[in-house]
N, C-alpha and C positions, 0 to 999 in steps of 0.2 A: 370491331378490333380486335386483336386478340389482346389477353392478358399480358404478353409477353411482350407484345406492341406498344401497350401504355407503361408496361415498366423501367422498358427504352429509353421512351421519354421524362418520363420522371430521374432516370440516374442522369442523361444528358444536359439535363435542365442546369448552366450553371449563372447564376445571376445575384447578383449586389444583392443589397437589402430595399427595401423597394423608394425609399426615398430620396435615394439618388437619383444621378439624372437620366440615365441609362439604365436596360432592363430589359433581360434576353430570357431566352430558354422556349423551349420544346412547347405549345399547342395542339390540340386537334380542332381542324376547322370542317364545318358541315361543308361539302362541295355542293355536291347536288343527291337524288333520289338513290343515282346507281350506285357511285362509289362512296354514298356515306361521312365519315369522317376520315381526315388525312392529316398527318404528323408534317405541322411545318415549323420555321422556323419563324422565331417574334421577336423584333427587335423594337424598343419603346424607347425616344429619342426627342425632344425639344418641343413636347407634343404630337409627338406623330407616333403613331403604330404602325409599321412595315411589318411583312411576312414573304420568308424563300421560303423554297422546298429545304433548302439544307443550308450551311452555312458558312459552305464554298458561295455561292451566290450572290450573297453580301457583297463581292467583289464586282460585280457586275452585272444582276436582272434582282430588279424590287418587285413581285409578283402584286402588288398591294399596298395601299397608303390609307389609314382613314386622319385628321384631323382630327384632335380628342378635344378641341376647343367646342366645337360645333355638336361632338358627340353624345349620346345619349347611353350609360352604361346602367345594362338591367343583368338578372339572375334570375335565370327559371328555376333550380335546383341546387343541391352539392357543391354540385362538380360546373354549369353549365354559365356561359359570361357572354352576352348580347352584344353585340355594340351598332348604334345605327349612325351614319350621319346621312344627309342627303337621300337619294338611293338606290347608297350604301351597305347593306347590312351584315354582319359578321356573327357565326352563328360556331361559338369555341370552348370546348371544352381542359380540363383541365386534370392529372392523371389523380390525383386526389381533393379534396376536400379544402386543408392545410394547403397550396398549391393555386389552389382558383381565389386564396383570399388574399397572399400572395401578387400575382396578378391582379386581383379589385383596389386591393388599395392601390398600388403604382398607379394604376390609367385614374382615382378617380383624385390623387394627390397632381399628378399631369394634367390629368386635367385645369384641376383651381389652376395650378402656372398657368395654363396655358390662356386660361378664360384674365386670368391678370391682365399678361402679356400685353395678349387683344386690347384689353382696356386699355392700358396706358398707354400703347399707340394711337387709341380713337380719338376722336375730334369730329366736329361738325365740316357739312361738306364745303367749299370752297374756303375755308379755315385756314387750310399746310397754302403755305408761301414755297415759293420757291428757297431754298437754303444755302444752295451750293454757295456763294458767294456770300452768306453771311456765317456759315462755316467752316470760309479761309479766313474769315476776317479775326472768327473767333479763337482759330488754334496759331495764328498769326499772334495774338495778342499773348492766347497759354506761353508759347514761349519763350515773348521778350519776360515777361512777368519770371518767369524763371530764371533768365540767366540775369536775371535785378535784383532775386534773391539769391544769386551763387554769387555774386558782385560784391551781398553786406555779407555771406557769411566767409569768403575770403578775405575780407575786413577784419570782420571779429577777430577769424583767429590771427589777424597781424600786430591788433589790438590787445589779443591775451601772452602772446605772447612777449610786445615790450613791456608791458607791464608785469606782466609774471619777474623776467629777465628785473627789472626794476629793483620792483622788492625784495629777489635775489641779494642783490648785492645791497640796499638797506638793511636785512640782517644780519650780511654778514661784518658789514662795517659796525653796527651795533654792538653785537656780541665778539669785537677786537674792542671796547671802551671797557676801563674798570668801571667795575658795578660790584654792589657786594655779591655774597656767593649765591644769595639767593633769587638772585637778580639774574643770575645769573643763568643760575639754571631754566628758570623759567623765558629766558632768551634763544635757551640751547632747545629746548619746546615748541618754541614758535618756531625755529628755523627748521626744526623737522616737518614739520606740519606743510609748511613754505614749500619743503623740499614736491614733499609728498604733491599735495597739489600741481607744483611744474611736471612732476610725473606723468600726474592723472593729463593734466593740459596739453601737453607734449602730444603723449596720445589722441586727446580726441583731436588737436591740432591734426596731427596725421593722416587721419579718418579722415578727416571734414575734407583735406587735401583730396585723400585718393575716390571719396567719394564726388567734389571737382570734378574732376579727372574723368572720373566715367562717365557722369553728368553729361558735359560737355563731350566727349566722344559721341555717344547717344546720342544724344539732340541733333549732330550731324549728320547722323546716319537717318534718324528720323524728319529731318527733313530733305535729306534728299527722298527718302521713303515716296513721303509725302508728294515733294515735286515730280517725281514719275507717276506716281498713279494718276495723279492730275494731267500729266503732259498723255497718259494713254487713254483718262477718257476721255481728254479735248478730241484724240486722234482720234475714236471709239465716235464718236455722237457724229464728227466732221465725215468719217465714213458713211454712215448708216440714212446722215442726212442726203449726202451724196448718189446711194442708193433709189434713195425713195423720190428725189428730185431727176434720176434717171429712169426710174417706173413712172413720174407722173409725165415726163415726156413722150413714154412709150404709148405708155395709153393713149392722147392726146393721137398721136400718129395713130394708132388703132381707129379711133375714130375718123379721124380725116379719110382713112381708108380704108374701108366697110369690106370691098368687093377683098380686097388683098386679103385680109383679115380673116375672112369667111374660108378663107383654103388654107387656114396655117394650121396642120395638124397636129400642132401643142392644143389646140381651142377643148378648153372641158367637155363633154357628150352631155348634150342638152336633148330631157325627154319630154313629153310632149304637154306636162307639165308645165313646164319654161322651169324646173330645176336644172343644175346644174349640179355635174360632181365629176371630184378631179379622177383624168386619165392617167395610168398607172405611168406610161412615160411621163408625165409631169413630176420635177422632186415634190415632193412632198418635206414641210420642215417639221411634218408628226414624224419621221423616221426616225428622228433621235430621241424621238418622246412615248414611244410606241411603250402600251401599255399592257402588260403580260396576263390573260384571267389563265383564272385557275381551275383544274379536273373539267369541266366539262365546257369548259371553254376553252380547253389547253386540242383540240381534236374535235371531230365529230362523235358524239356520245352515245349516239347509235340515227338508224337507215330507218327509211318506211316505205313500204312495198305498198302500191296501193291494188288494190282489189279490184275486175274489174268483173261485170253481172254477167258476163256470157263466155269469157274464155276465164282460163286462170296464169293466162301471163302477164307476170311478174312485169314493172321496170319500178330501179328504188332512184332515189338520191339520196345523195348524202349532207345528211344534217339539213336539208330543206334548201342546199344552195340552188339558186334563181326562186324561192320562191313559190315560182308563177307553173311552175315543172306540168301539175295536174292541170283538165282546163281545166276550166270552170264555167264553162257556158252551160251546165244545168244547173245552177242556184239556184235560179226559179221553182225547180221544179218540185213534187212535196216530197221529202223525204223526211230523213232523221233533224233533220232542222227547217223549223215552219220560216225563223224571219229572212227576208230577203235582201238585199243589198239596198243601205240605202233607203229604206222603207219613205216616205214620199206620202201613205195616209192616211186622210186628217189633216193635211199640212197645205194640199189644194185644194180642197174644198172648203176654206173657210178665206174669208176674202182677206184680204192684206194690203196694210197700208203702201203709199207708192216711199220706198225707199230710195238713196241716193246711187247712186250709180259709178263718182268720181269723183274724184280732189283733183286740188290744183296739181300740174304738175312736177315735180320738183326740180327743182333750181339746179343748174351745176355750176356750183361754187368749188373754186379749185381752193384748198384749207391744207397747210403742209404739216403734215398728220404728228411728223416728231419730236414738230417744237412744243408740240402736247405734251406726250407719252414718253418721252425719255425721263423726268422728272415723276413719272409714276409707278415706276416698275417694285411692284411688289405690294400697290399698294391697296386696299379696297376700292374694287371701281366705287361704289356709291358715293366715296370722299375728297372723288377725284373732281375738279370745275372742270364741266364740258360746256363748248361754245353746242348751239340748237346743230352744227354741220353734221354733226353724230350723230343726232337725233330722230326719230321719224314721230310721225305732229300723234301719239299714242302713248296713253302714262300707262304707269308698267301693270294698272290695276284693268285699267283695257284689255291689258297684254292679257293678264288672268283670265277672265270672260273667255275672248278669245276659245278656252276648254270647251266652249259651249259650238264648237261649229258645230257639230255633230250630234246633241242633242240627241236625233230619233234614234239613235244605238240604245242610248236607255232609257227612249220610249217603245222600241223592241223589247229590250229586258225584259220588262217589267210585264211585258204579256206572256212571256214564258212562263214554262209551269215546269221547265226541268231548270232544279237553278245550274247546272255544268253547262249547261246551254246558255244559262244569264249570265256564267264566267265566263266564256268564248265573246260573249257584247260587251262586258264590264271591259277585261282584256282589251279589245280592239277600242272601244272609246278612251281608253287610258291613251293607247298608241297614236292615237287618229289627232290630238292636242299635240302633235310634235310636227305635225306636214307642214302648220303655216310659218315654222323658222326654217323652211330648207334656203328660202333663198332673203330673210329677214334679216341681214345681217344690221341692218341698224339701233338704235342704243334708243330704249323708250324712256322718255320721263320719269324722272321718279318724284314720284307721288311727296306732297307735300302732305305731315304730320295732320293728323284729320280730312283730308283728301276724303271721296267718297268716288263712287261710281256703281249708278243703277242701268238695270238691263230690262226693258217692262215687255216682254212680249209675250201677254199672261195672251191677251186677243188671236194671237195670231198660233204657236206654237206652246203655249200652255203652264210656261215659266216665267217665274221673276225673280232674278239675278240681283247681288247687290255685293259690293265690295267696300271694305275702309282700311285708310292707313294707320293700325294700331299702335304702332314704332317706329321712329325716323333713323336709331342708331342702338341698333340695329336692324334694318328696315325689315320691318312685316306688313300682309296683307293680312285681313282676313276678307272671309266669304262662303258666300249663302247661298243657295239657290232653290229654290219651291218649285214644284212641278206640279200643278194637276193631273199629271198624267201617269201617279204611282209612285213617285221617286224624292230624292231628298241630295243634294251636294252639299259638303262644306267642304271649310279646310283651312287652313291656316300657314301662310308661305313666309318663310325668312331664305333673301336672296345671300350667300353669300357667293363672294366673286372676286379674282386677281386676274393682276395681268401680271404678267411672264416675261412679258418684251418680244417671243414671237406667237403667243396664244395667247387668248381669256377667257378662267376656265368658272361656269359660271354655275352652283350646286344649289340647285333648289331644297331646304330644309321646310319638314314638317310633312304631315299625314292629310292623307286625301279618305272623306269617307263621304259612305254612299252608298243608302239609305230605299229601302222598296217599301212600300208604306203595304200590299196586301198578303207579303211571302217575310216581313218581317227580317229578312238578309240585310246583313250590316258589310257592305268591304273596306276594308283601310291596306290603299298604298304609299308608295312614295317616287318623285320625282328621280328622273336617271341626272345623269351631270351633262352639260351644252359646252360645248366646246369649237369658241373661236379662232379659227387658224390664218396666220399671212398678216399680223397685223399693220406689220411694216410694210412692208414692201410682199409685193404678190397680190393676188384677188382674195379677197374674204370672205372663203365659205367654213358653213357649219357641224362641228357632226354632234348626234347623241351617240352614249357609250355609259354601261353599266346593266345593271340590274333591276329588275320588278318583281314583288309580291304582293301578286295580290291573297291575298286571307278573303274567306266567307268566316265573319266570328261567331256565325250562327252553326251553321253546316261542319265549319272546320275545314270545306275546301279550297286548296290553293292555285293558285294559274302562276308561275316560274317563267318570266320573261330576260333573255337577253337582245339588249343593244349591242351588237359589234362593231367597236372601233372600229376607224377606216384605215387599212394597212397597207402598205404600197406591195406587200409580196402576199397580200391574200386573193388568192384564185374566186373566194365569193364576190357575188353581188352588193356592191354600195349600198347603205342605210340598210342592211339586214338585220331582221326581228325575227328570234325563235321561240315558244314558247310550246307547252306541256300541261296541261288542265286534269288535277288530276281530284281525285275525291280524297274526304277525312283518313284512310286508312294509306296513301300512298297512291293508291291503283291509278294509272293513266288510263284518261275516257275520247280525249282530240289532244289533236297537234296541233298549233298555228303559226303559220311562216306568213312572210311579205317582208316592206319594207314599209321605213316609217315614213315616206314623204309618195308614198302610192296606193296600197290598198294591203291587205290581210285576208288570209282565206284561212278555214277551219279544216281539218279532218279527224272524221269521226275514227276513233281504232276498234277494231274488232276482233285483235287479236295480237297475242307478243309472245317473244322468244330470245332467247340468248344469241347472238350470232358467234361469227369469229371475230377473229381476234384482228384492230387496228392495226393503223402501220407503226404504230409504237407499242405494240404488245396486251393494249389494251381492250378489257371486251365490251363488246356493244348491243346495243339490249336492237332487235328489228322488231319495229310496230307491222303488222298488216295493215291498210286505211281505205274506206271508199275515197270516192273521187273526195277533192276537197272542194269547199264551198264558200264561194264570197261574204265575208261576215262583210267589209265596209272597202271604200275606192276614193278613192282624192276628188274633190271635185276642180275641174279645173276653175286657176286666175281668169277674171275680166281680162277684156282687153284693152290694151297700152297696159296691162298692172306694173310692167317694169319703169314705167314711168312714171308710176303712182307707190315705190315704194313697196312691189310687190305683192300688196295689198288685195287680200282677198274678198269673196265678196260680203259675208258678214262685216270684217275689219273696213269698211268702206263707210259702214252707217255706222259705229260705233262712236266715230265722234262726231253726228249729222245731231245739232242745236235741237231737242227736242225738250217743250215748253211742260213750267211745273216739276223741274226737275230738285236736288235741293242745291244749297247757294253756294256745296263745297264739292260739289261736283266738275267731272274733269272735265266735260264740254263746256267748265264754263269758265277753266283757266287759260289768263289772257296770253302770256305766253305760247303754249301749245297751236292756241288759234292761231294765232300771230304768223308763227312757222307755216301752218295748213296753208295761210291764205301767200305767201311765199314770203313772205318780210321774214325775212330771218334776221337783218341789224334790229330792228326793234323789239325783236322775239330777245335775242341775245338780252339785250338791255332791259326790258319786261324778267328772266329770268333771271338775270342779276336782282331785282329790288324786291321778287318775291326771297328768295335762296338769302335775303340779308334780311326782308322782315322775321323770317323767319326759325333764323341764326337769333334779333333780338328777343323774340318772345322765348326761346331759353333763357337766353341768358336771363328774362328777367323774373326767371318761371325757376329759374338756380337760383339768386339772389333771394325770392321770398323762405326759399325750401335754406338757405343757410340763416336768416334772420328767423326765423319759429325754431328751428334748429336752439339759436342762441339762450331765442326766450321760454324751451324747454313746452314747444306745444307740437304739436302733429301735425304733419305737413303734411297732404292727399297728393300723390303723384298726378301724372296725367292719364285720364280715361277718354280710353274712345266711348264717341256717340252709342253709338248702333251697338258695340258690342263687348262682350266681359268674358272673363278670365274663369274659364270650368276645368275641372278635372274628367280628363277623357275617361267612361267607366272600361272601354274594352282597352288603349293603350294604357294608360295612366298616365297619363302624360297631362299639363296645361294648357292647353289655348285657348283662343278669344271664341267664342261662340256667340252667332244672333240673341241679340237679348228681347228683338222686337222692336217693331211702334214707328218705323223709318214707313212703311206704305199709308198707316195709320197716320202720321203725321203727312204726307201727300193727296193720302183723298181732304183733310183740311187745309191743306199749302200753307201751315203755320211750320216755318223753320228760323221760330227767336231764338231755337237755343242751338242753332248752327253757330260756330265761330268765323271772326275774320278771316279767314288767311288767303284770300287772291288781292 
């Protein structure tokens, strides 16, 4: 970036003091390795930091937003700012150190204010009752009190006028009496004071009368406005409820006539893995909320050209569209990358315990979704009391454990001699964790505080996994996996989610750490945002969007992954993922391409050069690569998966009863077990009992803390059983890590330390 550009950025920034609610100005934002820092207009308002290409774009197009309430603010050097929230990270640069400090101050103040607002709104799940009726009664009561007070003020005005006139008459009569001269002077002085009192009282009476008239006028206006808003809300609720009923009727008619439904042209396209993709012919609710991405996301930033061994014929593909343009039938040949697709060496040779291959079919219970969701718009998902009808019979801890579905990718990565090849496999593993979500639109159970889940596959696959719910609000889970095949993985994930009426956003916050024992390579990355569309009307479908940066903190090598959001106007394949693996100097070595619901391929770069300009005049880099090699491919779903919550082979075994597990294990949770067995009414009753039990424990703990504070004693807050907080030496963040003891307690079968949560 030239000095002239920097100077213009600084001069054009017109921002109020950092303490105000809104802060605006120019900053330089990192886009990618090809384009570096680009000048963007940033607006900080209401706890949200948004950016635009120009000030004129503020009227119609926001390029990105970060919620500061859940963001981590860091400063790299004199002018740089790093903001991270979930799977999104902004690298920003100010033109001067003073300007950087102004922005940091404004961001910290806005973050503190956003956290206070979020805490003021937070409450335990199920504690929130529908407030529309109570709000209405409160407003009407307030209006009645206001009218009553205004009547009292009017009465006081009349009394003051009456008594003031009587006092004036009495003084006039007293002045007319024959009294000594000295007494007459005093009476005259009192009369003057009474006159002043009368003038002042009249002024106050006139002001009160004006206030009374104004208050009555505005009171009637407020009542009319309130009545109008009530009618509009009622009309909207009735309209959407009617749409939901019509949608349910159409679904029932579709089920009763499967032959007609199979020929419907607007049905979503289904691939072999059972995943459904929205067709462009369908009107998508996302059209109005399309998120625009900057720089590399705006248009293809590079072109790949596949080099063949026998000829120099070149075949280009733009931004790896299609993901599988190069044939991958030679992935198992000896070449630049020795690991092959989903290597099962060592797995089939080990004797396996027979695991279950099915769960009871999901009952077909109808439920009016709108009757529950209409009072939940804008609220945190974990605070919405939901019946089990919207759940799947797994907890969030078990869903987190599903990240290990393709653990063999890490086994292969541990055997890699090249850290760049290892990075490709780690990237494939990070993408594979989303493959199970494509049809999984049901909500997992919110874990109770202190709930745990273990997955012991030491004899079969060489690893042991343990999760624990370490916080309830905000909900946070800690996860630790140790493998005998040369790697350790740990993470602390906090789920931030919001229901927006048309869609549900799920933002996992927290870093994932992966350490390889032999090489010492330490990888860190974060998850992207998941969005559930068509919450009220239409068929539910899930999309993943955002960027993932994987960093090897030992070698400083990086992998930049981009999950492209679905767009009605895009010609790219849905659910596309692209990425570039680069060394510590920023030199690209591998191109990754594919889809997060099917497969990922890698292509080794053998030459790069500057190409021509694209449609927007942007110069592209041309990468000449070898033929793509298959890194990962999704396993097919089990038979009858559509009636078993679309569970994968691993997911079917997660809630299988297992002897010797801890007393807080999710397998022992009664409401979840009842739901799996199809006894949903009993499951709902049991779910309410467990939540009320958890709330009672929380209230008791709060009362104990209050008593200790009154007595001047220290009160130790809740501490997880198997994890403790430590500051990470790599990221600098404080998170929960495994402190040991669980597997030793399991060997002894000593669970006396476990709380009674079920």
